[in-house]
N, C-alpha and C positions, 0 to 999 in steps of 0.2 A: 595550440589549443583547438583551433578550427579543424586542423588535420586529424587530430585524435577523435573529435566528435564525428567527423565524416567516416572514419573507420568504424566507430561504434555503431553508426547507423547502417553502414553498408553490409555488415555481418548479418543482422536479422533480415535485411532486405534480400540478400543473396540466398539465405535459407528459404525464404518464402518463394522465391523464383524457382529454386531447385525442387521443392515440394510440389509447386504447381505443375512443373513440367512432368514430374513422375506421375502425379494424379491424372493429368491429361493423357499421358501415354497409356496408362492402364485402363482408363474408363472411357475415353472418347473413341468412337469408331475411327479406325485408321484405314485410309484409302491411299493407294499408290498413284502417283502421277497427278495429284491435284495442283491446280495453279495456285500461286501465292495468295491471290485475292480470296479464293475459297478457303484456304487454310486460315487466313486472318478472320474471315467471317465465322468459321467453325470455332475458332478460339474465343471470339467475342460472344458468340451464342452460348458458349459453355461458361464463360467467365462472369457475365452480368448477373445471371441467377445466383451464382456462388456468392458474389459480393452482396447482392440484395439480401439473401438469406443470412449471411454472416452479420450484416448490419442489424437485421431484426433480432438475431440471436444475441448480439452484443448489448442491445437495449434491454433484452430480457435478463441477461446476466447482471447488468447494472442495477436493474430493479430489485433483483434477488439480494444483491449485496447491500443496497440501500435499506432493505427491510431488516437486515440483521446487523447493520453497521454499528449501532450504539453498543450492542452487546460485544461485538468483536473488538471495538475500540477500548471498552472497559477492561477486557481480559488482556489485551495487548499493553495498555498503559500500565496495568498492575505489574506485568512481568518486567517492563522496562524500568519502572520506578524501583522495584525490588533490586534490579541489577545496579541502578544508580545509587541506592542506599547502601549497597555492599554488606548485606546481612542484617541491617536493622529492620525491625518489624514494620511492615507496610501499613497494617491496620491502625496501629498506634500513630504512625506518622500522619496518615490522612485524617485521623480524628482530630489532631492538633490543627491541621490546615482548615478543616471545616467540620465541626463536630456533628452537625445534623444532615450533611449532604449525602453520606453513604456512597453507593455506587454511582450516583448522579455526578459526583465529582470526577470520577474516572471516565465518564462518558463525554466530558467536555473536550473540545479540540485542544491540542497540546499547547497552543498559545495561551488560551484561557486557563488551563490547568497550571502552567508555569507561573502565570500572573498571580494566581491564588497562593501558590507556594511562596512566591516572592513577597506578597503582602503579609503572609503569616510570619515569614522570617524577619521582615522589617519591624513588625509588632513585637516579636520575641526579643529583638535587640533592645527595645525600649523598656520592656517589662522586667526582664531578667529574673523570672521565676525558675525553680528547679526543673520543672517539666520543659520550660522553654530552653534551658541549657541543653537538655538531651535533643531537642528539636534542632537547635542550631548546630550541634555536633553532627546530626544526621545530614543537614544541608551542606555543611562544610566538608564532611568526610573526617574520619578519625585522625588521619595524618595532619590535616590542616588544623583540626581542633586542638591538638597537642601543641601546636606552634602558637596559637592565638589566644588560648585561655590564660588568665581571665580576660574577658573582653572589656576593656575600658573605653573611654571616649576616643582615645587616639586610635585604637584598633577597630573601632566600630565601622568606620568607613571602609577600611580594607576588608573586613569581614563581609560587609554587604557586597562589595565588588566581587569577591571570590564566589559568593553564593550566586550572584548574577551570572558569572562566567560558567559555573557548573550547570546552571539551569539552561544557559545557551547550548552547552554541549548535549544536555538531555534532549532539547528540542531538535537539534540536528540529527541525533541518533534516532529519535522517534519518527521524525519526518521520513528519513531514509528507510527505516525498517517498515513503517506503515505502508509506504508505496510498494515496497517489495512484497509485503504480505498480500496486499490487495491485488497485485499483479498475479501472484501465484494462485489466489482464490479464483480470480477471473478465468485464468487458463484451465483450472481444474473443473470449474462449473461448466465452462464452455465445452470441454472435452467430454464430460459426462452427458450433457444434453445432446450434443452432436452424435455421440455413439448411440444414445437411446433412439433418436430420430432415425438414424441409419438402420437400426435393428427393426424398427416398426415397418419401414419400407422394404425390408428384406435385402438390403444392399450387401450385408455381410455374406449372405449365402451365394450371391451372384459373382462377386469379385472381392475377395477378402483383402488382397494386397492393394488394389486400387481404392477400395473403400477406406482402408487404413490411412492412406495418403490424403484422401479427401477429408476425412474426419480431422486429421492433424492440421491440415491447411485451414479448414473452416474454424477450428478451435483457436488457432493463432489470430486469424482475422477478427473473430468475435471478441477475443480477449483485448485486442487493440482498440476496437470500436467501443467496448465497455469502458476501457481506460479513458478514452476521449470523452465519452458521455459523462463519466464520473467527474472528470476535471471541469466540465461545463457546469455540472450541478454544484460542485464545490465553489466555483467562482460566483455563481448566483447566490449561494448561501453566505459567502463572505461579503457580497455587496449589500445584502439585507441587514447584516449586523452593524 
């Protein structure tokens, strides 16, 4: 397991090193016969501003994502719940979970959203109204519903257990997909902002190949810093709840 994690980390790191070398090769002034100490000084003098600017850009990207995070989360959760329900109407399902919440329900973190669904399912198991039967079918899935209906006292505990397991699967899928989506958005916004800044300073006209490597490198670093900053913010938010 540790070996696989090391390989997973070494791949992106090697990619950053290669892009850095190419960007330095095309943009930094090349002098023949320089002693190693001056070469190191030249690399450090070129690297530190790059990391500082990428760090600042990463915080800007994180702030932009935080500004639109609730809307993005609502759209993403709606898509994942629709997939989880396997064709059942999402609006009707969410109305049963919380009739007056509306989009605010989808804006909740997935742990709280799953807890709301679980609470509504537990209530539906006790009430046993027709609409609650449809809701339980949606939570269980049609295949499981055909096996467990009618739900009597003996099957109630098994039904609740299956709903809980399905909600656990939903949370795992949402966690994974949400992180992938935020990573993609971070890289996209970083690349757009970096390209725009490079265009303002006229770097594209001076050296298009070197600027392309520089923009790519800065975007990757800014996306990484944005992810780190976002994780810090998420940790603080969880500590407050």
